[in-house]
C-alpha positions, 0 to 999 in steps of 0.5 A, a space after each residue: 952822524 957824525 960827532 965833533 966836540 965844541 964850547 960855549 964861550 961865555 956868551 953863550 956863544 957854540 961854534 959849529 965845527 967846519 964838517 958838520 956845517 959844510 954837511 947842511 950846507 949852513 953859511 953866514 946868517 944861517 938860520 936857526 931852529 933850536 929845541 931843548 930838552 933836559 941836557 938835550 938840544 937840536 938845532 934845525 936849519 931853516 930855509 927862507 924861501 927867496 923872495 922870487 920863490 914865494 912869488 911863484 908859490 903864490 900865483 899857484 897857489 892862485 891859478 889853483 884858486 882860480 881853476 878850482 872856483 871855477 870848476 865849482 861855478 864860482 864868480 868874482 862876481 858873486 862876492 862883490 858888494 
């Protein structure tokens, strides 16, 4: 684990040292979840999926759902009014 010192500005901003930014692959605009307890602070970089990955994931979920419904003998017409 790398440890470096940084100082908070009057606006509450803290600079993440360059070496740590590179290690965690943080770039300008990176999102972080912030956890605080007593005198400790933890930052967790959050990666948001891009649109293409999200669409691929949703298509896979839909395909798996259709396959499962077929295995159970469920048909779309059973749920239409």
